[in-house]
C-alpha positions in Angstrom: 19.2 74.7 24.1 19.7 75.7 26.8 21.2 72.3 27.9 24.2 70.3 26.1 21.9 66.9 24.1 23.7 64.4 22.9 22.9 63.2 19.6 24.2 59.8 18.1 24.9 59.5 14.6 25.2 56.4 12.5 25.6 56.5 8.6 27.3 55.3 5.8 30.9 58.2 5.3 29.5 59.8 2.7 26.8 61.5 5.8 29.7 63.0 6.8 32.1 63.5 3.9 29.7 65.6 2.0 27.2 66.6 5.5 28.8 68.5 7.9 26.8 71.1 7.5 24.5 69.3 9.0 26.5 68.6 12.2 27.4 72.1 12.6 23.6 72.9 12.6 23.6 70.2 15.4 26.5 71.9 16.6 25.1 75.4 16.7 22.0 74.5 18.0 23.8 73.2 21.7 24.3 69.3 20.6 26.9 67.4 21.1 27.3 65.1 18.1 29.3 62.0 18.3 29.4 59.3 15.0 29.7 56.2 13.6 31.2 56.6 10.2 30.8 53.0 8.8 31.8 51.7 5.2 31.0 48.3 5.1 28.2 48.1 7.4 25.6 48.8 10.4 27.2 48.6 13.8 26.2 45.7 15.5 23.4 45.2 18.6 25.1 45.4 21.1 28.0 48.5 20.6 24.9 49.9 18.9 23.3 49.7 22.3 25.9 50.6 23.9 26.9 54.3 22.1 23.5 55.6 22.3 22.3 54.8 25.8 22.6 57.8 27.2 22.2 60.4 24.7 19.4 62.3 23.7 18.8 61.5 20.3 20.2 59.2 17.4 20.3 59.3 13.0 21.1 56.6 11.9 21.1 54.5 8.0 20.9 50.6 9.4 21.2 49.7 12.7 17.7 48.1 14.3 15.4 50.5 16.3 13.9 47.8 18.0 12.1 47.3 21.3 15.2 46.0 23.4 16.9 49.4 22.0 14.3 51.9 22.6 13.7 50.1 26.7 17.2 50.5 27.2 18.1 54.2 26.2 15.9 56.2 29.2 16.7 60.0 27.6 16.3 58.8 23.8 13.8 61.7 22.6 13.9 60.7 18.6 15.0 58.6 16.5 15.6 59.7 13.0 15.7 57.5 10.1 18.6 58.3 7.9 16.3 58.2 4.4 13.1 56.4 4.0 12.6 53.0 4.6 11.9 52.2 8.0 12.1 48.8 8.3 14.8 48.9 10.4 12.5 51.0 13.1 9.6 49.6 16.0 7.6 52.4 15.4 5.3 50.8 17.9 7.4 50.0 20.8 8.6 54.0 20.2 5.1 55.4 20.9 4.8 53.4 23.4 7.9 54.8 24.8 7.1 58.4 23.5 10.1 58.7 21.4 9.6 60.5 18.5 10.6 58.6 14.9 11.0 60.4 12.0 13.2 60.6 8.4 13.8 62.2 5.5 10.6 61.0 2.5 11.5 62.8 0.0 14.9 64.1 -0.4 17.2 60.5 -2.2 13.8 60.5 -4.7 15.8 61.8 -7.8 18.6 59.7 -7.1 16.8 57.1 -7.0 15.2 57.7 -9.8 18.1 58.2 -12.0 20.2 55.5 -11.1 17.8 53.0 -11.5 17.1 54.3 -15.5 21.5 54.0 -15.5 21.0 50.3 -14.1 18.1 50.1 -16.7 20.5 51.1 -19.4 23.2 49.1 -18.4 21.4 45.8 -17.8 19.9 45.5 -21.1 22.9 47.2 -23.7 25.5 45.1 -21.2 27.6 47.8 -20.2 29.1 45.7 -17.0 30.1 42.7 -18.9 31.4 45.1 -22.3 33.9 47.3 -20.0 35.2 43.8 -17.9 35.8 42.8 -21.7 37.6 45.2 -23.0 39.6 45.3 -19.4 40.2 41.1 -20.4 41.8 42.6 -23.8 39.0 41.4 -25.5 37.0 43.6 -27.9 33.6 42.4 -28.6 30.3 43.7 -29.4 27.6 43.2 -27.4 23.7 43.4 -28.7 21.1 44.0 -26.3 17.5 45.8 -26.9 17.0 49.3 -27.3 14.8 51.1 -24.1 12.2 53.2 -27.1 8.9 51.6 -27.0 9.5 48.8 -24.7 6.7 47.9 -21.6 8.2 48.9 -18.2 6.5 48.0 -15.2 6.7 50.1 -12.3 5.4 47.9 -9.0 4.9 50.5 -6.5 3.9 54.0 -7.7 4.8 56.2 -5.1 7.5 59.1 -4.9 10.2 57.1 -6.4 8.0 55.1 -9.0 6.7 58.2 -10.2 9.7 59.7 -11.2 11.4 56.9 -13.0 8.1 56.7 -14.5 8.5 60.4 -16.1 11.7 59.6 -17.2 10.7 56.6 -19.1 8.1 57.5 -21.0 9.2 61.1 -21.2 12.8 60.7 -21.8 13.0 57.2 -23.2 9.5 56.8 -24.5 8.4 53.8 -23.0 5.3 52.7 -21.8 4.6 52.4 -18.4 2.2 49.7 -16.4 2.3 50.4 -12.9 0.9 48.2 -9.9 0.2 49.8 -6.7 -1.9 49.4 -3.5 -4.0 53.4 -3.4 -3.4 53.9 -7.7 -3.1 57.6 -8.5 -5.4 58.0 -11.4 -4.8 62.0 -11.9 -1.5 61.2 -12.0 -1.3 58.4 -14.5 -3.9 60.0 -16.4 -1.6 63.1 -16.6 0.9 60.2 -18.2 -0.2 57.8 -19.9 -0.5 54.6 -17.2 -2.3 51.8 -16.8 -2.6 50.3 -13.2 -3.2 46.4 -13.7 -2.7 44.1 -11.1 0.6 43.0 -10.7 0.3 38.7 -12.4 -0.7 41.2 -15.1 2.3 43.8 -14.7 4.9 40.7 -14.6 3.9 39.6 -17.4 3.4 42.4 -19.6 6.6 44.6 -19.0 9.8 43.7 -20.5 11.6 45.7 -17.3 10.1 45.4 -14.1 11.3 48.3 -11.6 11.0 47.5 -8.0 9.6 50.5 -5.6 7.8 49.3 -2.7 8.5 49.8 1.4 9.7 46.4 3.0 6.3 45.7 4.8 4.8 42.4 6.1 2.7 42.5 3.1 6.1 43.3 0.3 8.4 41.2 2.1 9.1 38.0 -0.2 6.2 39.4 -2.4 8.5 38.7 -5.6 9.6 34.8 -5.6 9.3 31.5 -8.1 6.0 32.2 -9.0 5.6 35.7 -9.5 9.3 34.9 -11.8 7.4 32.2 -13.5 5.3 35.1 -15.0 7.9 37.1 -16.4 9.1 36.7 -19.9 12.1 35.6 -20.4 13.7 38.0 -22.1 12.1 40.6 -19.2 14.3 42.3 -16.8 14.4 42.3 -13.1 15.3 45.9 -11.5 15.6 46.4 -7.6 16.7 49.7 -5.9 14.0 49.2 -3.3 14.6 46.8 0.1 16.5 43.0 -0.8 13.9 41.1 0.8 11.6 42.7 -1.3 12.6 39.6 -3.7 13.2 36.1 -2.6 16.5 35.6 -3.4 16.6 31.9 -4.2 14.3 31.8 -6.0 15.2 34.8 -8.2 18.9 33.0 -8.4 17.4 29.6 -9.6 15.5 32.0 -12.1 18.7 33.4 -13.6 20.6 30.6 -13.4 18.0 29.0 -15.4 17.2 31.6 -17.6 13.3 32.4 -17.0 14.0 36.0 -17.0 17.0 37.3 -19.0 18.6 39.2 -16.1 19.1 41.5 -12.9 20.2 44.6 -11.9 20.0 44.4 -8.0 20.9 47.3 -5.5 19.5 46.0 -2.1 20.3 42.3 -0.2 18.4 40.3 2.3 21.8 41.1 4.5 24.1 43.2 3.6 26.8 42.9 2.7 25.9 39.8 0.5 28.5 38.1 1.5 27.9 34.3 0.0 25.4 35.2 -2.2 25.5 33.1 -5.6 23.0 36.1 -7.4 27.1 37.9 -7.3 28.2 34.3 -9.2 26.2 35.0 -11.6 27.2 37.0 -15.5 23.9 37.9 -16.3 23.2 40.5 -13.3 24.5 44.2 -11.8 24.8 43.8 -8.0 25.4 47.4 -6.1 26.0 48.6 -2.4 22.9 49.8 -1.6 23.9 53.3 -3.2 20.7 53.9 -5.2 19.9 57.5 -3.1 23.6 58.2 -2.6 24.5 61.8 -4.7 25.7 64.8 -3.2 22.2 66.4 -3.2 20.5 63.8 -1.7 22.8 62.7 1.1 22.9 66.9 2.2 19.6 67.1 1.8 18.7 64.3 4.2 21.1 65.3 6.9 19.4 69.0 7.0 15.6 68.0 7.2 17.5 64.9 10.0 19.6 67.8 11.9 16.5 69.9 12.0 14.2 67.5 13.4 16.0 66.2 15.7 16.9 70.0 16.7 13.1 70.8 16.6 12.2 67.9 18.7 14.7 68.9 21.4 13.7 72.1 21.5 9.4 70.5 22.2 8.5 70.9 18.2 7.2 68.8 15.8 9.9 67.4 13.3 8.7 68.0 9.4 8.5 64.7 9.4 7.4 62.4 12.1 6.1 59.0 10.8 4.6 58.1 14.4 2.0 61.1 14.9 0.0 58.7 17.9 3.6 59.7 19.9 1.9 63.2 20.2 -0.9 61.4 22.5 2.0 60.7 25.1 4.1 63.7 24.7 3.5 67.5 23.6 5.2 68.8 21.2 4.0 72.4 19.7 3.7 73.4 15.7 
């Protein structure tokens, strides 16, 4: 790069703490880096737009890169998602504006899968309740089911869902059934997985784990009717996106014990201030942390930095989300 490009980063504090190498990579390649390192949530729309109005590139976690932002950032060449899900990006508007959208789609899959299994174990064995009991001076034993031989239903058997399935099958000796709009029959055959309809997975599973992106089709896909299909003894785990589940319906199902419990890492509104789900004893709640490990943050940071550097140098990023933008701009391999 012969000129200085401005890059704005707004991601969790973990990016700065564990991904300094990626920031240094940007600076070595002629970028001036400005950052917002948030702990309790993303910037408001107005503050975000103010910070990026004259930047060449941005790397963001939760801020909305919508049409208004894209039409008021004339220098912006690439908007990169620190992570996988693109529900906060308007890719169509970005393509119209000639802005490349990139993400880091595979670099936190193992982290999310491990966290999902951890939530599963904590949920069924009531680890959190036991911890709280001991902290309060009690010493009551908590009893829950073993996972051995139980049926895990995975809704969305993509990169993360497949990793969860492998751990469950080969590590915990569970039976796995799955629902996906694009079945990978080869993977299923290799791992003894049976595909079923959404209703079938919900009916037959002892634990249901969600691993779908948030799209118009998946928004609210788990509501009252779907929850009523589940066993009274079944558990729901969501490490995908909060809005995939109708939270009011889940609250009623949990309060009335139509299902046994739930573990939620993601929320329709983050942070979930005032959510009634936080009041329930049969819910484990975490802070959208499933994908956050030292290693995954570093991997995602590196690929985001590489994407920015490549586009600012007129080259294609490793993971381009809106390839139609190449009809408006020229990037070489």
